[in-house]
C-alpha positions as CSV (number, residue, x, y, z in Angstrom):
1,M,-35.6,-15.2,-20.0
2,K,-33.7,-18.3,-21.1
3,P,-32.9,-18.8,-24.8
4,T,-35.1,-21.2,-26.7
5,P,-33.5,-24.6,-26.6
6,R,-31.7,-25.6,-29.9
7,H,-32.0,-29.0,-31.4
8,T,-28.8,-29.4,-33.5
9,P,-26.7,-32.4,-34.4
10,G,-23.6,-30.3,-33.9
11,A,-21.5,-29.4,-30.9
12,V,-19.1,-26.7,-29.6
13,I,-15.8,-27.5,-27.9
14,F,-13.9,-24.8,-26.0
15,D,-10.3,-24.5,-25.1
16,L,-9.7,-23.2,-21.5
17,D,-6.4,-21.3,-20.9
18,G,-6.4,-18.0,-22.8
19,T,-10.0,-18.7,-24.0
20,L,-12.2,-18.9,-21.0
21,V,-9.7,-17.9,-18.3
22,D,-6.7,-15.5,-18.3
23,S,-4.5,-18.0,-16.5
24,E,-1.1,-17.1,-18.1
25,P,0.1,-15.0,-15.1
26,F,-0.7,-17.9,-12.7
27,W,1.2,-20.4,-14.8
28,A,4.1,-18.0,-15.3
29,A,4.3,-17.7,-11.5
30,G,4.0,-21.4,-11.0
31,F,6.7,-22.2,-13.5
32,S,9.1,-19.6,-12.1
33,T,9.0,-18.7,-8.4
34,G,6.7,-21.6,-7.6
35,L,8.9,-24.2,-9.3
36,A,12.0,-22.7,-7.7
37,S,10.4,-23.0,-4.3
38,I,9.4,-26.6,-4.9
39,L,12.9,-27.5,-6.0
40,R,14.4,-25.9,-3.0
41,E,12.0,-27.6,-0.6
42,R,12.7,-31.0,-2.2
43,G,16.5,-30.6,-1.9
44,Y,17.4,-29.7,-5.5
45,G,19.2,-26.5,-4.6
46,E,18.6,-22.8,-5.1
47,H,17.5,-21.8,-8.6
48,R,16.6,-18.4,-9.9
49,I,13.8,-18.7,-12.4
50,D,12.3,-15.3,-13.5
51,K,8.9,-14.9,-15.2
52,S,10.8,-13.2,-18.0
53,D,12.4,-16.6,-18.7
54,M,9.1,-18.1,-19.5
55,A,9.0,-17.0,-23.1
56,R,11.6,-19.6,-24.1
57,F,9.4,-22.5,-22.9
58,R,6.6,-23.5,-25.3
59,G,5.7,-26.9,-24.0
60,G,1.9,-26.1,-23.7
61,R,1.2,-29.0,-21.2
62,V,2.5,-28.7,-17.7
63,P,4.6,-31.8,-17.7
64,D,6.3,-30.7,-21.0
65,T,7.0,-27.2,-19.7
66,V,8.3,-28.4,-16.3
67,A,10.6,-31.0,-18.0
68,E,12.0,-28.3,-20.4
69,I,12.7,-25.9,-17.4
70,V,14.3,-28.8,-15.4
71,D,16.6,-29.5,-18.4
72,W,17.4,-25.8,-18.8
73,L,18.5,-25.8,-15.1
74,G,20.8,-28.7,-15.7
75,L,18.7,-31.1,-13.6
76,G,17.5,-33.3,-16.4
77,Q,19.6,-36.3,-15.5
78,T,18.9,-35.9,-11.7
79,L,15.2,-35.1,-11.7
80,R,13.3,-37.6,-13.8
81,G,10.7,-40.3,-13.7
82,P,8.5,-40.5,-10.6
83,E,10.3,-37.6,-8.8
84,L,9.7,-35.4,-11.8
85,D,6.0,-36.4,-11.7
86,V,5.8,-35.4,-8.1
87,V,7.2,-31.9,-8.9
88,V,4.8,-31.5,-11.8
89,A,1.8,-32.4,-9.5
90,E,3.0,-29.9,-6.9
91,V,3.2,-27.1,-9.6
92,I,-0.4,-28.0,-10.7
93,T,-1.7,-28.0,-7.2
94,S,0.0,-24.6,-6.4
95,V,-1.4,-22.9,-9.6
96,T,-4.8,-24.5,-9.1
97,R,-5.1,-23.1,-5.6
98,A,-3.9,-19.7,-6.6
99,F,-6.4,-19.4,-9.5
100,A,-9.3,-20.7,-7.4
101,A,-8.6,-18.0,-4.8
102,D,-8.5,-15.2,-7.3
103,P,-10.1,-16.3,-10.7
104,T,-9.7,-14.3,-13.8
105,P,-12.5,-15.2,-16.3
106,I,-12.5,-13.8,-19.8
107,A,-15.9,-12.2,-19.8
108,D,-16.8,-12.5,-23.5
109,A,-16.0,-16.2,-23.7
110,V,-17.6,-17.1,-20.4
111,D,-20.8,-15.3,-21.4
112,T,-20.8,-17.0,-24.8
113,A,-20.3,-20.5,-23.2
114,R,-23.1,-19.8,-20.7
115,Q,-25.5,-18.7,-23.4
116,L,-24.7,-21.7,-25.7
117,A,-25.2,-24.1,-22.8
118,Q,-28.5,-22.5,-21.8
119,S,-29.7,-22.8,-25.4
120,G,-29.1,-26.5,-25.4
121,V,-26.0,-26.7,-27.6
122,R,-23.9,-29.8,-26.7
123,M,-20.6,-28.7,-25.2
124,A,-17.2,-30.0,-24.3
125,L,-13.9,-28.7,-23.2
126,A,-10.5,-29.8,-24.7
127,S,-7.6,-28.4,-22.8
128,S,-3.8,-28.7,-22.5
129,S,-4.2,-28.1,-18.7
130,A,-4.3,-30.9,-16.1
131,A,-7.7,-32.2,-15.0
132,P,-7.5,-30.8,-11.5
133,F,-7.0,-27.3,-12.9
134,I,-9.7,-27.7,-15.5
135,D,-12.3,-28.7,-12.8
136,A,-11.3,-26.0,-10.4
137,A,-11.2,-23.3,-13.0
138,L,-14.6,-24.1,-14.4
139,A,-16.1,-24.1,-10.8
140,A,-14.4,-20.8,-10.0
141,I,-15.9,-19.1,-13.0
142,G,-19.4,-20.6,-12.6
143,L,-19.3,-23.0,-15.6
144,E,-19.0,-26.3,-13.8
145,H,-22.3,-27.4,-15.3
146,A,-21.8,-26.1,-18.8
147,F,-19.2,-28.7,-19.8
148,P,-20.3,-32.3,-19.0
149,V,-17.5,-33.5,-21.3
150,R,-13.9,-32.5,-20.3
151,V,-10.7,-33.8,-21.9
152,S,-7.2,-33.0,-20.8
153,A,-4.2,-33.5,-23.1
154,V,-2.0,-34.3,-20.1
155,G,-1.2,-37.9,-20.3
156,L,-1.8,-38.2,-24.1
157,P,1.0,-39.2,-26.4
158,H,1.1,-35.6,-27.9
159,G,-0.4,-32.3,-27.1
160,K,-1.9,-29.7,-29.5
161,P,-1.5,-29.2,-32.5
162,D,-2.0,-33.0,-32.4
163,P,-5.8,-33.5,-32.8
164,L,-6.2,-36.3,-30.3
165,V,-7.5,-34.2,-27.4
166,Y,-10.3,-32.9,-29.8
167,Q,-10.9,-36.4,-31.2
168,L,-11.5,-37.8,-27.7
169,A,-13.9,-35.0,-26.9
170,L,-15.8,-35.6,-30.2
171,D,-16.0,-39.3,-29.4
172,R,-17.5,-38.7,-26.0
173,L,-20.0,-36.3,-27.5
174,Q,-20.7,-38.8,-30.3
175,V,-20.4,-36.0,-32.9
176,P,-18.2,-36.1,-36.0
177,G,-15.6,-33.4,-36.5
178,R,-17.3,-32.0,-39.5
179,L,-20.3,-31.0,-37.3
180,A,-18.3,-29.4,-34.5
181,V,-16.9,-26.0,-33.8
182,A,-13.9,-25.3,-31.6
183,I,-13.2,-22.1,-29.8
184,E,-9.4,-21.4,-29.5
185,D,-7.0,-18.6,-28.8
186,S,-3.6,-20.0,-29.9
187,P,-2.1,-21.1,-33.2
188,V,-1.4,-24.6,-31.9
189,G,-5.0,-24.9,-30.6
190,V,-6.5,-23.7,-33.8
191,A,-4.3,-26.2,-35.7
192,A,-5.4,-29.0,-33.4
193,A,-9.0,-28.3,-34.2
194,V,-8.5,-28.1,-37.9
195,N,-6.4,-31.3,-37.8
196,A,-9.4,-32.9,-36.2
197,G,-11.6,-31.9,-39.1
198,M,-13.5,-29.2,-37.2
199,Q,-14.4,-25.6,-37.9
200,C,-12.7,-23.2,-35.5
201,V,-13.5,-19.8,-34.2
202,W,-10.1,-18.2,-33.4
203,F,-10.7,-15.9,-30.5
204,A,-8.1,-13.2,-31.0
205,P,-8.9,-9.8,-29.6
206,E,-5.8,-8.3,-31.1
207,S,-6.8,-9.4,-34.7
208,D,-8.7,-6.4,-35.8
209,G,-7.6,-5.3,-39.3
210,P,-5.4,-6.9,-41.9
211,Q,-3.1,-8.5,-39.3
212,G,-5.8,-11.1,-38.6
213,R,-5.6,-12.4,-42.2
214,L,-1.8,-12.6,-42.0
215,R,-1.9,-14.8,-39.0
216,L,-3.5,-17.7,-40.9
217,A,-0.2,-18.3,-42.6
218,D,1.4,-19.2,-39.2
219,L,-0.8,-22.2,-39.0
220,V,0.3,-24.0,-42.2
221,P,3.4,-25.7,-40.7
222,L,1.2,-27.1,-37.9
223,L,-1.4,-28.7,-40.2
224,R,-1.6,-32.2,-41.4
225,D,-2.0,-33.5,-45.0
226,D,-3.8,-31.0,-47.3
227,R,-5.7,-29.1,-44.6
228,G,-3.7,-26.0,-45.3
229,D,-5.5,-25.7,-48.7
230,R,-8.8,-25.5,-46.8
231,L,-7.6,-23.3,-44.0
232,R,-9.4,-20.1,-45.0
233,D,-12.7,-22.1,-45.1
234,S,-12.0,-23.7,-41.7
235,V,-11.1,-20.8,-39.5
236,T,-13.2,-17.7,-38.5
237,I,-11.2,-15.0,-36.7
238,A,-13.1,-13.1,-34.1
239,S,-11.8,-10.1,-32.2
240,R,-14.8,-10.4,-29.9
241,L,-16.5,-13.6,-29.0
242,T,-20.3,-13.8,-29.0
243,A,-22.8,-16.6,-28.9
244,E,-24.2,-15.2,-32.2
245,T,-20.8,-15.6,-33.9
246,V,-20.4,-19.2,-32.7
247,T,-24.0,-20.1,-33.6
248,R,-23.6,-18.7,-37.1
249,V,-20.6,-21.0,-37.7
250,L,-22.4,-24.0,-36.1
251,D,-25.5,-23.4,-38.2
252,R,-23.3,-23.3,-41.4
253,V,-21.7,-26.6,-40.8
254,T,-24.9,-28.4,-39.8
255,A,-26.7,-26.9,-42.8
256,K,-24.1,-28.4,-45.1
257,E,-24.8,-31.8,-43.6
258,H,-28.4,-31.5,-44.6
259,G,-27.7,-30.0,-48.0
260,A,-29.2,-26.7,-47.2
């Protein structure tokens, strides 16, 4: 039986990588052996890039990460502009195909998104991934109809923790940040949501116990203005994601709007 449709002025915006899908192994392969193969095929020589090297690159968005790796390989002056864009596109295509062939959904988050969508909550997705990967990943995990609004940070002036990717999603939903809840898995993503004036459920399965409280301090350098002072009121840490948890936070923010 489908949940009773909700009529709420609020909305929920999900992150993708690490939240709805466990895509890190695919991107690690794409940025290492995959990128090395692309560089070899395009005449840029032999390069050994191990998955173990990936920890040093924190670009977030694919173009940022590829550019950092290319600089690290000493190709920054040779491979740039349109040629670099072609390499980035090939990495995205390679990873997208690999994920679509063997998708790895994160069950708790996928179930939560499906339940929220079925109950009539307005939904969007705000991701650092490229649009082709976003579309293919949602189709592969059966959520292509759950997210009518999808925004990629690729091509924007800045990625997360800059709030622009969330602000664009909010604009398309026609919902103010104060009435929206983000679902995120990373510090930069949580900070982006808080910087956009949203509540955020930080989906962190490893956060059971006192360590979860300590992690909030990691966000302060990523926040704008005085938002650090309101951090504890803006973030809910969840070791397990459920529709009930998200709905509780959404109800709280919408109730404040109506003075309940």
